[in-house]
N, CA, C and O atoms as a GROMACS GRO file, in nm:
protein
  412
    1MET      N    1   0.125  -0.086  -0.013
    1MET     CA    2   0.042  -0.003   0.021
    1MET      C    3   0.077   0.113   0.012
    1MET      O    4   0.004   0.192  -0.048
    2PHE      N    5   0.184   0.150   0.063
    2PHE     CA    6   0.263   0.238   0.093
    2PHE      C    7   0.333   0.291  -0.078
    2PHE      O    8   0.316   0.393  -0.146
    3ASP      N    9   0.417   0.160  -0.098
    3ASP     CA   10   0.442   0.123  -0.240
    3ASP      C   11   0.358   0.244  -0.337
    3ASP      O   12   0.403   0.347  -0.387
    4LEU      N   13   0.229   0.188  -0.341
    4LEU     CA   14   0.126   0.263  -0.446
    4LEU      C   15   0.117   0.431  -0.417
    4LEU      O   16   0.120   0.523  -0.499
    5ILE      N   17   0.107   0.436  -0.274
    5ILE     CA   18   0.104   0.574  -0.221
    5ILE      C   19   0.219   0.678  -0.278
    5ILE      O   20   0.196   0.793  -0.316
    6LYS      N   21   0.344   0.614  -0.278
    6LYS     CA   22   0.439   0.684  -0.305
    6LYS      C   23   0.497   0.674  -0.456
    6LYS      O   24   0.568   0.756  -0.516
    7LYS      N   25   0.444   0.547  -0.501
    7LYS     CA   26   0.455   0.603  -0.727
    7LYS      C   27   0.332   0.722  -0.695
    7LYS      O   28   0.375   0.836  -0.713
    8THR      N   29   0.242   0.720  -0.667
    8THR     CA   30   0.120   0.824  -0.716
    8THR      C   31   0.170   0.926  -0.666
    8THR      O   32   0.116   1.018  -0.728
    9MET      N   33   0.265   0.985  -0.567
    9MET     CA   34   0.285   1.072  -0.514
    9MET      C   35   0.381   1.128  -0.625
    9MET      O   36   0.365   1.235  -0.683
   10LEU      N   37   0.522   1.007  -0.654
   10LEU     CA   38   0.611   1.036  -0.750
   10LEU      C   39   0.577   1.071  -0.885
   10LEU      O   40   0.645   1.152  -0.948
   11THR      N   41   0.468   1.009  -0.937
   11THR     CA   42   0.405   1.033  -1.066
   11THR      C   43   0.316   1.203  -1.034
   11THR      O   44   0.309   1.258  -1.144
   12GLY      N   45   0.272   1.263  -0.961
   12GLY     CA   46   0.235   1.411  -0.943
   12GLY      C   47   0.344   1.481  -0.945
   12GLY      O   48   0.336   1.594  -0.992
   13VAL      N   49   0.494   1.423  -0.886
   13VAL     CA   50   0.564   1.545  -0.838
   13VAL      C   51   0.578   1.509  -1.028
   13VAL      O   52   0.502   1.563  -1.108
   14GLY      N   53   0.649   1.446  -1.053
   14GLY     CA   54   0.686   1.391  -1.209
   14GLY      C   55   0.606   1.487  -1.325
   14GLY      O   56   0.670   1.524  -1.424
   15LEU      N   57   0.446   1.530  -1.306
   15LEU     CA   58   0.364   1.554  -1.381
   15LEU      C   59   0.396   1.699  -1.340
   15LEU      O   60   0.392   1.777  -1.436
   16ALA      N   61   0.428   1.754  -1.220
   16ALA     CA   62   0.401   1.885  -1.204
   16ALA      C   63   0.540   1.968  -1.255
   16ALA      O   64   0.535   2.086  -1.289
   17VAL      N   65   0.675   1.883  -1.257
   17VAL     CA   66   0.770   1.911  -1.301
   17VAL      C   67   0.801   1.919  -1.455
   17VAL      O   68   0.885   1.983  -1.517
   18MET      N   69   0.680   1.809  -1.506
   18MET     CA   70   0.713   1.809  -1.734
   18MET      C   71   0.660   1.950  -1.775
   18MET      O   72   0.545   1.994  -1.765
   19THR      N   73   0.767   2.006  -1.822
   19THR     CA   74   0.783   2.097  -1.895
   19THR      C   75   0.681   2.113  -2.047
   19THR      O   76   0.607   2.017  -2.071
   20ARG      N   77   0.679   2.222  -2.138
   20ARG     CA   78   0.598   2.213  -2.237
   20ARG      C   79   0.696   2.113  -2.356
   20ARG      O   80   0.643   2.030  -2.429
   21ASP      N   81   0.808   2.133  -2.355
   21ASP     CA   82   0.902   2.098  -2.412
   21ASP      C   83   0.912   1.934  -2.402
   21ASP      O   84   0.895   1.868  -2.504
   22LYS      N   85   0.946   1.860  -2.257
   22LYS     CA   86   0.907   1.736  -2.271
   22LYS      C   87   0.781   1.637  -2.296
   22LYS      O   88   0.790   1.523  -2.340
   23ILE      N   89   0.634   1.721  -2.249
   23ILE     CA   90   0.557   1.658  -2.327
   23ILE      C   91   0.514   1.652  -2.455
   23ILE      O   92   0.466   1.558  -2.519
   24GLU      N   93   0.548   1.823  -2.501
   24GLU     CA   94   0.575   1.808  -2.672
   24GLU      C   95   0.679   1.688  -2.728
   24GLU      O   96   0.675   1.672  -2.850
   25GLU      N   97   0.757   1.617  -2.665
   25GLU     CA   98   0.870   1.557  -2.698
   25GLU      C   99   0.798   1.408  -2.676
   25GLU      O  100   0.790   1.335  -2.775
   26LEU      N  101   0.763   1.377  -2.589
   26LEU     CA  102   0.693   1.254  -2.560
   26LEU      C  103   0.554   1.249  -2.668
   26LEU      O  104   0.548   1.130  -2.698
   27ALA      N  105   0.496   1.286  -2.704
   27ALA     CA  106   0.409   1.320  -2.768
   27ALA      C  107   0.428   1.249  -2.907
   27ALA      O  108   0.382   1.147  -2.957
   28LYS      N  109   0.530   1.363  -2.956
   28LYS     CA  110   0.618   1.356  -3.107
   28LYS      C  111   0.668   1.213  -3.133
   28LYS      O  112   0.649   1.150  -3.237
   29GLU      N  113   0.755   1.157  -2.992
   29GLU     CA  114   0.797   1.061  -2.988
   29GLU      C  115   0.701   0.888  -3.023
   29GLU      O  116   0.734   0.791  -3.091
   30LEU      N  117   0.557   0.919  -2.926
   30LEU     CA  118   0.478   0.777  -2.967
   30LEU      C  119   0.436   0.861  -3.031
   30LEU      O  120   0.345   0.892  -2.955
   31THR      N  121   0.420   0.965  -3.156
   31THR     CA  122   0.327   0.987  -3.259
   31THR      C  123   0.410   0.889  -3.357
   31THR      O  124   0.354   0.789  -3.403
   32GLU      N  125   0.544   0.918  -3.387
   32GLU     CA  126   0.613   0.880  -3.463
   32GLU      C  127   0.641   0.712  -3.457
   32GLU      O  128   0.645   0.653  -3.564
   33LYS      N  129   0.654   0.661  -3.370
   33LYS     CA  130   0.617   0.550  -3.304
   33LYS      C  131   0.533   0.459  -3.388
   33LYS      O  132   0.558   0.344  -3.423
   34GLY      N  133   0.413   0.543  -3.418
   34GLY     CA  134   0.321   0.503  -3.485
   34GLY      C  135   0.225   0.421  -3.327
   34GLY      O  136   0.156   0.325  -3.361
   35LYS      N  137   0.222   0.442  -3.231
   35LYS     CA  138   0.169   0.421  -3.074
   35LYS      C  139   0.052   0.503  -3.110
   35LYS      O  140  -0.038   0.448  -3.173
   36ILE      N  141   0.040   0.644  -3.074
   36ILE     CA  142  -0.098   0.734  -3.122
   36ILE      C  143  -0.079   0.799  -3.265
   36ILE      O  144   0.030   0.788  -3.320
   37SER      N  145  -0.198   0.877  -3.334
   37SER     CA  146  -0.237   0.948  -3.417
   37SER      C  147  -0.174   1.063  -3.389
   37SER      O  148  -0.147   1.087  -3.271
   38GLU      N  149  -0.134   1.167  -3.503
   38GLU     CA  150  -0.111   1.266  -3.521
   38GLU      C  151  -0.219   1.372  -3.424
   38GLU      O  152  -0.169   1.458  -3.351
   39LYS      N  153  -0.370   1.354  -3.436
   39LYS     CA  154  -0.480   1.419  -3.389
   39LYS      C  155  -0.449   1.368  -3.213
   39LYS      O  156  -0.400   1.456  -3.142
   40GLU      N  157  -0.473   1.251  -3.158
   40GLU     CA  158  -0.424   1.210  -3.041
   40GLU      C  159  -0.316   1.271  -2.977
   40GLU      O  160  -0.324   1.319  -2.864
   41GLY      N  161  -0.200   1.270  -3.056
   41GLY     CA  162  -0.065   1.342  -2.993
   41GLY      C  163  -0.133   1.441  -2.960
   41GLY      O  164  -0.124   1.446  -2.838
   42LYS      N  165  -0.228   1.563  -3.012
   42LYS     CA  166  -0.217   1.693  -2.954
   42LYS      C  167  -0.305   1.708  -2.853
   42LYS      O  168  -0.297   1.799  -2.770
   43GLU      N  169  -0.425   1.587  -2.856
   43GLU     CA  170  -0.505   1.566  -2.731
   43GLU      C  171  -0.412   1.534  -2.645
   43GLU      O  172  -0.438   1.562  -2.528
   44LEU      N  173  -0.302   1.480  -2.669
   44LEU     CA  174  -0.208   1.405  -2.569
   44LEU      C  175  -0.128   1.530  -2.468
   44LEU      O  176  -0.101   1.544  -2.349
   45ILE      N  177  -0.113   1.602  -2.583
   45ILE     CA  178  -0.036   1.724  -2.523
   45ILE      C  179  -0.091   1.853  -2.431
   45ILE      O  180  -0.045   1.934  -2.350
   46ASP      N  181  -0.223   1.820  -2.496
   46ASP     CA  182  -0.340   1.973  -2.438
   46ASP      C  183  -0.375   1.891  -2.284
   46ASP      O  184  -0.398   1.968  -2.190
   47ASP      N  185  -0.379   1.754  -2.258
   47ASP     CA  186  -0.446   1.699  -2.168
   47ASP      C  187  -0.315   1.735  -2.070
   47ASP      O  188  -0.327   1.814  -1.977
   48LEU      N  189  -0.192   1.670  -2.101
   48LEU     CA  190  -0.092   1.652  -1.997
   48LEU      C  191  -0.020   1.829  -1.993
   48LEU      O  192   0.085   1.842  -1.930
   49LEU      N  193  -0.072   1.932  -2.050
   49LEU     CA  194  -0.031   2.026  -1.976
   49LEU      C  195  -0.142   2.092  -1.913
   49LEU      O  196  -0.114   2.199  -1.861
   50LYS      N  197  -0.240   2.060  -1.906
   50LYS     CA  198  -0.372   2.075  -1.815
   50LYS      C  199  -0.339   2.040  -1.634
   50LYS      O  200  -0.334   2.099  -1.526
   51LYS      N  201  -0.324   1.899  -1.698
   51LYS     CA  202  -0.257   1.779  -1.581
   51LYS      C  203  -0.161   1.799  -1.489
   51LYS      O  204  -0.158   1.769  -1.370
   52SER      N  205  -0.037   1.884  -1.597
   52SER     CA  206   0.078   1.910  -1.541
   52SER      C  207   0.059   2.059  -1.418
   52SER      O  208   0.089   2.061  -1.298
   53GLU      N  209  -0.001   2.170  -1.504
   53GLU     CA  210  -0.051   2.292  -1.456
   53GLU      C  211  -0.099   2.211  -1.330
   53GLU      O  212  -0.012   2.168  -1.255
   54GLN      N  213  -0.244   2.186  -1.299
   54GLN     CA  214  -0.316   2.125  -1.167
   54GLN      C  215  -0.204   2.084  -1.074
   54GLN      O  216  -0.177   2.128  -0.962
   55ALA      N  217  -0.143   1.983  -1.149
   55ALA     CA  218  -0.032   1.903  -1.012
   55ALA      C  219   0.076   2.028  -1.015
   55ALA      O  220   0.160   1.978  -0.940
   56ARG      N  221   0.105   2.096  -1.034
   56ARG     CA  222   0.206   2.189  -0.998
   56ARG      C  223   0.130   2.256  -0.876
   56ARG      O  224   0.180   2.272  -0.765
   57LYS      N  225  -0.006   2.294  -0.916
   57LYS     CA  226  -0.048   2.420  -0.823
   57LYS      C  227  -0.070   2.340  -0.660
   57LYS      O  228  -0.042   2.368  -0.543
   58ASP      N  229  -0.143   2.216  -0.738
   58ASP     CA  230  -0.128   2.103  -0.598
   58ASP      C  231  -0.023   2.063  -0.517
   58ASP      O  232  -0.021   2.018  -0.402
   59LEU      N  233   0.084   2.092  -0.615
   59LEU     CA  234   0.210   2.056  -0.515
   59LEU      C  235   0.241   2.180  -0.448
   59LEU      O  236   0.271   2.187  -0.328
   60GLU      N  237   0.232   2.282  -0.530
   60GLU     CA  238   0.259   2.402  -0.408
   60GLU      C  239   0.175   2.426  -0.289
   60GLU      O  240   0.220   2.470  -0.183
   61THR      N  241   0.071   2.399  -0.306
   61THR     CA  242  -0.105   2.400  -0.220
   61THR      C  243   0.035   2.286  -0.098
   61THR      O  244   0.107   2.328  -0.007
   62LYS      N  245   0.025   2.185  -0.138
   62LYS     CA  246   0.079   2.104  -0.011
   62LYS      C  247   0.193   2.139   0.049
   62LYS      O  248   0.191   2.147   0.172
   63VAL      N  249   0.360   2.177  -0.049
   63VAL     CA  250   0.462   2.231   0.044
   63VAL      C  251   0.379   2.350   0.141
   63VAL      O  252   0.372   2.336   0.263
   64GLU      N  253   0.323   2.458   0.076
   64GLU     CA  254   0.301   2.577   0.186
   64GLU      C  255   0.164   2.529   0.282
   64GLU      O  256   0.104   2.616   0.346
   65ASP      N  257   0.135   2.433   0.285
   65ASP     CA  258   0.012   2.346   0.379
   65ASP      C  259   0.140   2.298   0.503
   65ASP      O  260   0.154   2.333   0.620
   66MET      N  261   0.221   2.199   0.414
   66MET     CA  262   0.328   2.151   0.506
   66MET      C  263   0.422   2.266   0.616
   66MET      O  264   0.423   2.267   0.739
   67VAL      N  265   0.494   2.357   0.520
   67VAL     CA  266   0.567   2.452   0.551
   67VAL      C  267   0.505   2.560   0.666
   67VAL      O  268   0.583   2.610   0.747
   68ARG      N  269   0.331   2.602   0.667
   68ARG     CA  270   0.276   2.593   0.766
   68ARG      C  271   0.213   2.573   0.874
   68ARG      O  272   0.158   2.638   0.963
   69SER      N  273   0.244   2.411   0.832
   69SER     CA  274   0.212   2.320   0.994
   69SER      C  275   0.369   2.318   1.053
   69SER      O  276   0.395   2.338   1.172
   70ALA      N  277   0.465   2.291   0.951
   70ALA     CA  278   0.564   2.307   1.064
   70ALA      C  279   0.670   2.443   1.110
   70ALA      O  280   0.786   2.461   1.146
   71LEU      N  281   0.586   2.495   1.093
   71LEU     CA  282   0.607   2.682   1.145
   71LEU      C  283   0.501   2.654   1.286
   71LEU      O  284   0.544   2.640   1.401
   72GLU      N  285   0.375   2.652   1.250
   72GLU     CA  286   0.306   2.652   1.374
   72GLU      C  287   0.326   2.548   1.481
   72GLU      O  288   0.264   2.558   1.587
   73LYS      N  289   0.416   2.441   1.455
   73LYS     CA  290   0.463   2.384   1.555
   73LYS      C  291   0.552   2.388   1.652
   73LYS      O  292   0.551   2.334   1.762
   74ILE      N  293   0.694   2.514   1.556
   74ILE     CA  294   0.816   2.546   1.605
   74ILE      C  295   0.798   2.663   1.676
   74ILE      O  296   0.900   2.702   1.734
   75ASP      N  297   0.611   2.790   1.699
   75ASP     CA  298   0.534   2.843   1.671
   75ASP      C  299   0.663   2.956   1.699
   75ASP      O  300   0.726   2.981   1.802
   76VAL      N  301   0.673   3.006   1.576
   76VAL     CA  302   0.765   3.098   1.493
   76VAL      C  303   0.649   3.212   1.469
   76VAL      O  304   0.529   3.187   1.453
   77ALA      N  305   0.705   3.330   1.472
   77ALA     CA  306   0.619   3.468   1.468
   77ALA      C  307   0.563   3.465   1.304
   77ALA      O  308   0.628   3.407   1.217
   78THR      N  309   0.450   3.528   1.281
   78THR     CA  310   0.417   3.519   1.110
   78THR      C  311   0.439   3.655   1.059
   78THR      O  312   0.471   3.741   1.142
   79LYS      N  313   0.430   3.682   0.959
   79LYS     CA  314   0.466   3.828   0.953
   79LYS      C  315   0.341   3.891   0.982
   79LYS      O  316   0.346   4.013   0.998
   80GLU      N  317   0.212   3.825   0.992
   80GLU     CA  318   0.076   3.931   1.027
   80GLU      C  319   0.135   3.942   1.216
   80GLU      O  320   0.092   4.044   1.267
   81ASP      N  321   0.220   3.856   1.311
   81ASP     CA  322   0.262   3.871   1.413
   81ASP      C  323   0.317   4.002   1.428
   81ASP      O  324   0.254   4.091   1.486
   82ILE      N  325   0.416   4.017   1.384
   82ILE     CA  326   0.526   4.088   1.363
   82ILE      C  327   0.435   4.262   1.306
   82ILE      O  328   0.452   4.361   1.378
   83ALA      N  329   0.369   4.269   1.209
   83ALA     CA  330   0.327   4.387   1.148
   83ALA      C  331   0.240   4.440   1.253
   83ALA      O  332   0.219   4.560   1.270
   84ARG      N  333   0.172   4.308   1.349
   84ARG     CA  334   0.076   4.347   1.498
   84ARG      C  335   0.149   4.451   1.589
   84ARG      O  336   0.116   4.558   1.640
   85LEU      N  337   0.300   4.350   1.589
   85LEU     CA  338   0.357   4.427   1.685
   85LEU      C  339   0.415   4.573   1.644
   85LEU      O  340   0.419   4.678   1.709
   86GLU      N  341   0.444   4.551   1.553
   86GLU     CA  342   0.479   4.716   1.470
   86GLU      C  343   0.395   4.845   1.502
   86GLU      O  344   0.425   4.960   1.534
   87GLU      N  345   0.296   4.790   1.483
   87GLU     CA  346   0.181   4.849   1.461
   87GLU      C  347   0.159   4.906   1.646
   87GLU      O  348   0.156   5.026   1.676
   88LYS      N  349   0.149   4.817   1.728
   88LYS     CA  350   0.150   4.840   1.879
   88LYS      C  351   0.271   4.975   1.883
   88LYS      O  352   0.250   5.092   1.915
   89ILE      N  353   0.385   4.919   1.843
   89ILE     CA  354   0.482   5.016   1.868
   89ILE      C  355   0.447   5.158   1.791
   89ILE      O  356   0.486   5.261   1.846
   90ARG      N  357   0.408   5.162   1.722
   90ARG     CA  358   0.359   5.302   1.668
   90ARG      C  359   0.291   5.369   1.743
   90ARG      O  360   0.293   5.487   1.777
   91HIS      N  361   0.215   5.263   1.774
   91HIS     CA  362   0.133   5.336   1.855
   91HIS      C  363   0.156   5.406   2.013
   91HIS      O  364   0.081   5.494   2.056
   92LEU      N  365   0.217   5.375   2.055
   92LEU     CA  366   0.312   5.401   2.199
   92LEU      C  367   0.356   5.516   2.155
   92LEU      O  368   0.310   5.627   2.183
   93GLU      N  369   0.503   5.474   2.041
   93GLU     CA  370   0.584   5.602   2.063
   93GLU      C  371   0.488   5.710   1.998
   93GLU      O  372   0.511   5.824   2.036
   94GLN      N  373   0.371   5.694   1.894
   94GLN     CA  374   0.276   5.826   1.875
   94GLN      C  375   0.216   5.886   2.043
   94GLN      O  376   0.223   6.006   2.072
   95LYS      N  377   0.179   5.816   2.106
   95LYS     CA  378   0.110   5.849   2.222
   95LYS      C  379   0.213   5.896   2.343
   95LYS      O  380   0.173   5.960   2.441
   96GLN      N  381   0.336   5.862   2.325
   96GLN     CA  382   0.478   5.905   2.409
   96GLN      C  383   0.556   6.013   2.374
   96GLN      O  384   0.645   6.058   2.447
   97ALA      N  385   0.518   6.068   2.237
   97ALA     CA  386   0.587   6.199   2.195
   97ALA      C  387   0.527   6.307   2.256
   97ALA      O  388   0.595   6.373   2.335
   98PRO      N  389   0.424   6.336   2.237
   98PRO     CA  390   0.361   6.444   2.305
   98PRO      C  391   0.392   6.441   2.469
   98PRO      O  392   0.368   6.547   2.527
   99GLU      N  393   0.439   6.339   2.542
   99GLU     CA  394   0.492   6.344   2.681
   99GLU      C  395   0.660   6.413   2.684
   99GLU      O  396   0.714   6.490   2.764
  100ASN      N  397   0.707   6.348   2.565
  100ASN     CA  398   0.857   6.373   2.580
  100ASN      C  399   0.895   6.534   2.570
  100ASN      O  400   0.977   6.603   2.630
  101LYS      N  401   0.777   6.567   2.447
  101LYS     CA  402   0.816   6.706   2.403
  101LYS      C  403   0.765   6.828   2.558
  101LYS      O  404   0.791   6.946   2.583
  102THR      N  405   0.723   6.773   2.596
  102THR     CA  406   0.632   6.868   2.725
  102THR      C  407   0.760   6.848   2.828
  102THR      O  408   0.805   6.955   2.869
  103GLY      N  409   0.834   6.710   2.884
  103GLY     CA  410   0.894   6.724   2.975
  103GLY      C  411   1.016   6.754   2.922
  103GLY      O  412   1.111   6.778   2.996
   0.00000   0.00000   0.00000
């Protein structure tokens, strides 16, 4: 079962990194060998390009989720946390500025 999951994941990663040139090269090779017709080759290119783009997006989303999850586990400040603190500091500095001028 693990091997099946591993192969499926590797296939998804492989598809995600396939470039247009590689896809066209594969379709051309299959067409030249008579494995598929020219029309089927064009359909294959279109289909693989769509699947490749979707696999790329899915992989990117999964990686982002994994990184976000890892960062949450190690309790690292996010950009939003830092921005919130910067805003508080700005607010406190503005409150304190008039006091410094009179004193």
